C-alpha positions as a Markdown table, in Angstrom:
| # | Residue | x | y | z |
|---|---|---|---|---|
| 1 | Unk | -38.6 | 19.2 | 51.9 |
| 2 | Unk | -37.4 | 21.9 | 54.4 |
| 3 | Unk | -35.0 | 23.6 | 51.1 |
| 4 | Unk | -38.0 | 22.6 | 48.6 |
| 5 | Unk | -40.7 | 24.3 | 50.9 |
| 6 | Unk | -38.6 | 27.6 | 51.3 |
| 7 | Unk | -37.2 | 27.7 | 47.5 |
| 8 | Unk | -41.1 | 27.5 | 46.6 |
| 9 | Unk | -42.1 | 30.1 | 49.1 |
| 10 | Unk | -39.6 | 32.6 | 47.4 |
| 11 | Unk | -40.7 | 31.6 | 43.8 |
| 12 | Unk | -44.4 | 32.0 | 45.0 |
| 13 | Unk | -44.2 | 35.4 | 46.5 |
| 14 | Unk | -41.9 | 36.4 | 43.2 |
| 15 | Unk | -44.9 | 34.7 | 40.5 |
| 16 | Unk | -47.9 | 35.9 | 42.8 |
| 17 | Unk | -46.2 | 40.0 | 42.0 |
| 18 | Unk | -46.2 | 39.5 | 38.7 |
| 19 | Unk | -50.6 | 38.8 | 38.5 |
| 20 | Unk | -52.2 | 40.8 | 36.4 |
| 21 | Unk | -53.7 | 42.9 | 38.8 |
| 22 | Unk | -50.5 | 43.9 | 40.4 |
| 23 | Unk | -48.8 | 44.4 | 37.2 |
| 24 | Unk | -51.4 | 46.7 | 35.8 |
| 25 | Unk | -51.4 | 48.5 | 39.0 |
| 26 | Unk | -47.7 | 49.1 | 39.2 |
| 27 | Unk | -47.5 | 49.9 | 35.4 |
| 28 | Unk | -49.7 | 53.0 | 35.8 |
| 29 | Unk | -47.2 | 53.8 | 38.4 |
| 30 | Unk | -44.4 | 53.5 | 36.1 |
| 31 | Unk | -46.5 | 55.3 | 33.1 |
| 32 | Unk | -47.1 | 58.3 | 35.7 |
| 33 | Unk | -43.1 | 58.5 | 36.6 |
| 34 | Unk | -42.2 | 58.4 | 33.0 |
| 35 | Unk | -44.9 | 61.1 | 32.4 |
| 36 | Unk | -43.1 | 63.5 | 35.1 |
| 37 | Unk | -46.1 | 63.5 | 37.2 |
| 38 | Unk | -44.1 | 61.1 | 39.9 |
| 39 | Unk | -40.3 | 61.5 | 41.2 |
| 40 | Unk | -38.2 | 58.0 | 41.6 |
| 41 | Unk | -38.4 | 58.0 | 45.1 |
| 42 | Unk | -42.1 | 58.3 | 45.0 |
| 43 | Unk | -42.7 | 55.4 | 42.7 |
| 44 | Unk | -40.3 | 53.4 | 44.7 |
| 45 | Unk | -41.6 | 54.2 | 48.1 |
| 46 | Unk | -45.4 | 53.7 | 46.4 |
| 47 | Unk | -44.6 | 50.5 | 44.5 |
| 48 | Unk | -43.1 | 49.5 | 48.1 |
| 49 | Unk | -46.3 | 50.5 | 50.2 |
| 50 | Unk | -48.4 | 48.2 | 47.2 |
| 51 | Unk | -46.4 | 45.2 | 48.0 |
| 52 | Unk | -45.8 | 45.9 | 51.6 |
| 53 | Unk | -49.7 | 46.0 | 52.3 |
| 54 | Unk | -49.9 | 42.8 | 50.5 |
| 55 | Unk | -47.8 | 40.7 | 52.5 |
| 56 | Unk | -49.3 | 42.4 | 55.7 |
| 57 | Unk | -52.5 | 40.5 | 54.5 |
| 58 | Unk | -50.7 | 37.2 | 53.7 |
| 59 | Unk | -48.4 | 37.5 | 57.2 |
| 60 | Unk | -52.3 | 37.6 | 58.5 |
| 61 | Unk | -53.5 | 34.4 | 56.8 |
| 62 | Unk | -50.1 | 33.0 | 57.6 |
| 63 | Unk | -50.2 | 33.6 | 61.3 |
| 64 | Unk | -53.4 | 32.4 | 61.6 |
| 65 | Unk | -53.0 | 29.1 | 60.0 |
| 66 | Unk | -50.1 | 29.0 | 62.3 |
| 67 | Unk | -52.2 | 29.6 | 65.4 |
| 68 | Unk | -54.6 | 26.7 | 63.7 |
| 69 | Unk | -51.9 | 24.4 | 63.3 |
| 70 | Unk | -50.3 | 24.5 | 67.2 |
| 71 | Unk | -53.6 | 24.6 | 68.7 |
| 72 | Unk | -54.6 | 20.9 | 66.9 |
| 73 | Unk | -52.9 | 17.7 | 68.6 |
| 74 | Unk | -53.4 | 16.2 | 65.0 |
| 75 | Unk | -49.9 | 16.4 | 63.0 |
| 76 | Unk | -51.6 | 18.1 | 59.8 |
| 77 | Unk | -48.1 | 18.8 | 58.0 |
| 78 | Unk | -48.5 | 15.6 | 55.8 |
| 79 | Unk | -52.3 | 16.3 | 54.4 |
| 80 | Unk | -50.9 | 20.0 | 54.2 |
| 81 | Unk | -47.9 | 18.7 | 51.7 |
| 82 | Unk | -50.3 | 17.1 | 49.5 |
| 83 | Unk | -52.1 | 20.5 | 48.8 |
| 84 | Unk | -49.5 | 22.7 | 47.8 |
| 85 | Unk | -49.2 | 20.9 | 44.7 |
| 86 | Unk | -52.6 | 21.0 | 43.7 |
| 87 | Unk | -53.2 | 24.7 | 44.5 |
| 88 | Unk | -50.0 | 25.6 | 42.9 |
| 89 | Unk | -51.4 | 24.4 | 39.7 |
| 90 | Unk | -54.4 | 26.1 | 40.4 |
| 91 | Unk | -52.5 | 29.6 | 41.1 |
| 92 | Unk | -50.9 | 29.2 | 37.8 |
| 93 | Unk | -54.2 | 28.2 | 35.8 |
| 94 | Unk | -55.9 | 31.4 | 37.5 |
| 95 | Unk | -53.1 | 33.7 | 36.5 |
| 96 | Unk | -53.4 | 32.5 | 32.6 |
| 97 | Unk | -57.1 | 32.8 | 32.9 |
| 98 | Unk | -57.0 | 36.4 | 34.0 |
| 99 | Unk | -55.3 | 37.0 | 30.7 |
| 100 | Unk | -58.3 | 38.2 | 29.1 |
| 101 | Unk | -59.3 | 40.7 | 32.1 |
| 102 | Unk | -55.8 | 42.8 | 31.1 |
| 103 | Unk | -57.5 | 45.4 | 29.7 |
| 104 | Unk | -60.3 | 46.2 | 32.3 |
| 105 | Unk | -58.0 | 45.8 | 34.9 |
| 106 | Unk | -55.5 | 48.5 | 33.5 |
| 107 | Unk | -58.6 | 51.0 | 33.0 |
| 108 | Unk | -59.8 | 50.4 | 36.4 |
| 109 | Unk | -56.4 | 51.6 | 37.7 |
| 110 | Unk | -55.7 | 54.4 | 35.9 |
| 111 | Unk | -59.3 | 55.7 | 37.3 |
| 112 | Unk | -57.8 | 54.8 | 41.0 |
| 113 | Unk | -54.5 | 57.1 | 39.9 |
| 114 | Unk | -56.1 | 59.8 | 38.7 |
| 115 | Unk | -57.8 | 60.3 | 42.0 |
| 116 | Unk | -54.9 | 60.2 | 43.7 |
| 117 | Unk | -53.4 | 63.6 | 45.2 |
| 118 | Unk | -52.1 | 64.1 | 48.8 |
| 119 | Unk | -49.0 | 62.6 | 48.0 |
| 120 | Unk | -50.8 | 59.6 | 47.7 |
| 121 | Unk | -52.7 | 59.3 | 51.1 |
| 122 | Unk | -55.7 | 58.0 | 51.8 |
| 123 | Unk | -58.4 | 61.2 | 52.6 |
| 124 | Unk | -61.8 | 62.4 | 53.0 |
| 125 | Unk | -63.3 | 65.4 | 51.7 |
| 126 | Unk | -64.6 | 68.4 | 53.7 |
| 127 | Unk | -68.0 | 70.2 | 52.8 |
| 128 | Unk | -65.8 | 72.7 | 50.6 |
| 129 | Unk | -63.9 | 70.0 | 48.4 |
| 130 | Unk | -61.0 | 70.1 | 51.2 |
| 131 | Unk | -58.8 | 67.2 | 51.2 |
| 132 | Unk | -58.5 | 65.7 | 54.9 |
| 133 | Unk | -55.6 | 63.3 | 55.5 |
| 134 | Unk | -56.9 | 60.4 | 57.6 |
| 135 | Unk | -53.3 | 58.4 | 58.1 |
| 136 | Unk | -49.6 | 58.7 | 57.3 |
| 137 | Unk | -49.5 | 55.4 | 55.2 |
| 138 | Unk | -49.7 | 55.4 | 51.1 |
| 139 | Unk | -52.9 | 54.3 | 49.5 |
| 140 | Unk | -51.3 | 52.1 | 48.1 |
| 141 | Unk | -50.6 | 50.2 | 51.3 |
| 142 | Unk | -54.2 | 49.9 | 52.2 |
| 143 | Unk | -54.9 | 48.8 | 48.1 |
| 144 | Unk | -52.3 | 46.8 | 48.4 |
| 145 | Unk | -54.3 | 44.7 | 51.6 |
| 146 | Unk | -57.0 | 44.5 | 49.6 |
| 147 | Unk | -55.6 | 42.7 | 46.5 |
| 148 | Unk | -53.8 | 40.1 | 49.5 |
| 149 | Unk | -57.5 | 39.4 | 50.8 |
| 150 | Unk | -59.1 | 39.1 | 47.1 |
| 151 | Unk | -55.6 | 36.9 | 45.6 |
| 152 | Unk | -55.0 | 33.5 | 45.4 |
| 153 | Unk | -51.5 | 33.7 | 47.4 |
| 154 | Unk | -53.0 | 33.3 | 50.8 |
| 155 | Unk | -54.7 | 30.1 | 50.1 |
| 156 | Unk | -51.6 | 29.0 | 49.0 |
| 157 | Unk | -49.2 | 30.4 | 51.4 |
| 158 | Unk | -51.8 | 28.9 | 54.2 |
| 159 | Unk | -51.1 | 25.6 | 52.4 |
| 160 | Unk | -47.5 | 26.0 | 52.8 |
| 161 | Unk | -47.3 | 26.9 | 56.6 |
| 162 | Unk | -49.5 | 23.8 | 57.6 |
| 163 | Unk | -46.6 | 21.9 | 55.2 |
| 164 | Unk | -44.2 | 23.3 | 57.9 |
| 165 | Unk | -42.6 | 20.7 | 60.3 |
| 166 | Unk | -42.2 | 23.4 | 62.7 |
| 167 | Unk | -42.2 | 27.1 | 64.3 |
| 168 | Unk | -38.6 | 28.1 | 62.6 |
| 169 | Unk | -39.9 | 26.4 | 59.0 |
| 170 | Unk | -43.6 | 28.4 | 59.6 |
| 171 | Unk | -41.9 | 32.1 | 59.8 |
| 172 | Unk | -39.1 | 31.4 | 57.1 |
| 173 | Unk | -41.9 | 30.3 | 54.9 |
| 174 | Unk | -43.6 | 33.7 | 55.7 |
| 175 | Unk | -40.1 | 35.5 | 55.4 |
| 176 | Unk | -39.2 | 34.5 | 52.1 |
| 177 | Unk | -42.9 | 35.1 | 50.7 |
| 178 | Unk | -42.7 | 38.5 | 52.1 |
| 179 | Unk | -39.1 | 39.2 | 50.3 |
| 180 | Unk | -40.3 | 37.9 | 47.0 |
| 181 | Unk | -43.3 | 39.8 | 47.0 |
| 182 | Unk | -41.3 | 43.2 | 48.1 |
| 183 | Unk | -38.4 | 42.9 | 45.9 |
| 184 | Unk | -40.0 | 41.8 | 42.8 |
| 185 | Unk | -43.3 | 44.5 | 42.7 |
| 186 | Unk | -40.3 | 47.2 | 43.6 |
| 187 | Unk | -37.6 | 46.2 | 41.4 |
| 188 | Unk | -39.9 | 45.8 | 37.8 |
| 189 | Unk | -41.7 | 48.9 | 38.7 |
| 190 | Unk | -38.4 | 51.1 | 38.3 |
| 191 | Unk | -37.9 | 48.8 | 35.2 |
| 192 | Unk | -40.7 | 49.8 | 33.9 |
| 193 | Unk | -40.2 | 53.5 | 34.6 |
| 194 | Unk | -37.0 | 53.7 | 32.8 |
| 195 | Unk | -37.1 | 51.0 | 29.7 |
| 196 | Unk | -40.5 | 50.3 | 29.2 |
| 197 | Unk | -43.4 | 52.1 | 31.2 |
| 198 | Unk | -45.9 | 52.2 | 28.6 |
| 199 | Unk | -44.8 | 48.5 | 27.5 |
| 200 | Unk | -48.2 | 47.0 | 28.9 |
| 201 | Unk | -50.7 | 49.1 | 27.9 |
| 202 | Unk | -49.1 | 49.0 | 23.5 |
| 203 | Unk | -47.8 | 45.6 | 24.1 |
| 204 | Unk | -50.5 | 43.4 | 25.9 |
| 205 | Unk | -49.7 | 40.5 | 23.6 |
| 206 | Unk | -46.2 | 40.3 | 24.5 |
| 207 | Unk | -47.7 | 41.0 | 28.1 |
| 208 | Unk | -49.7 | 38.0 | 28.3 |
| 209 | Unk | -47.5 | 35.6 | 27.0 |
| 210 | Unk | -45.4 | 36.7 | 29.5 |
| 211 | Unk | -47.7 | 35.9 | 32.3 |
| 212 | Unk | -48.9 | 32.8 | 30.6 |
| 213 | Unk | -45.1 | 31.6 | 30.6 |
| 214 | Unk | -45.3 | 32.4 | 34.7 |
| 215 | Unk | -48.3 | 30.4 | 35.3 |
| 216 | Unk | -47.1 | 27.4 | 33.5 |
| 217 | Unk | -43.9 | 27.9 | 35.4 |
| 218 | Unk | -46.4 | 27.7 | 38.4 |
| 219 | Unk | -48.1 | 24.8 | 37.3 |
| 220 | Unk | -45.0 | 22.8 | 36.6 |
| 221 | Unk | -43.9 | 23.4 | 40.2 |
| 222 | Unk | -47.1 | 22.0 | 41.4 |
| 223 | Unk | -46.5 | 19.4 | 39.2 |
| 224 | Unk | -42.9 | 18.9 | 40.5 |
| 225 | Unk | -44.6 | 18.8 | 44.0 |
| 226 | Unk | -46.8 | 16.4 | 43.7 |
| 227 | Unk | -44.5 | 14.3 | 42.1 |
| 228 | Unk | -41.5 | 14.6 | 44.9 |
| 229 | Unk | -44.7 | 14.1 | 47.6 |
| 230 | Unk | -45.8 | 10.6 | 46.4 |
| 231 | Unk | -42.0 | 9.4 | 45.2 |
């Protein structure tokens, strides 16, 4: 079961990074690279910052769950294992249902991208319109954190943490899920930049089909988890 927990955590991180809102945001970055508005190094930096911000939020959720678990005298692992399957199924259904929101997400992220400057830094405007940088981290990092708060990945991460039999396993789950998110988002942003930078905009049907496959895969993993839990 521990090996299945680790595999599920890595797959969850990868699957979560392919949700429509994440793909829409990264595709905007990739299209800017195709139009020579940003360089490759900046594309990789911004994409990885988005993924890192998202992972930080999930890590905070997971650490909170770990603290709650350690503070309670009861062993919640068996009960938590029963929730992982349904949560994975819910995650897949949510991914499929969000397909109809793709066009709206693309438009929203384009507006954000057009306002980014100062090398994508978070900033305020002075009285004369000058830009004043607020911190060294990119805007993508903070937006990624917000997406982590609003997404469904946190719920599933908490369920996996609660299902872990010990602290070492829980830490492994956190690390693998974060690695899955960072690697997947950074990789497909580069692929989009070099080969299909406008693919999502011009072929939304194909993307929706891909997203549906990912959602169905998540549902399948959830069903398999439920089967193994009661086997």
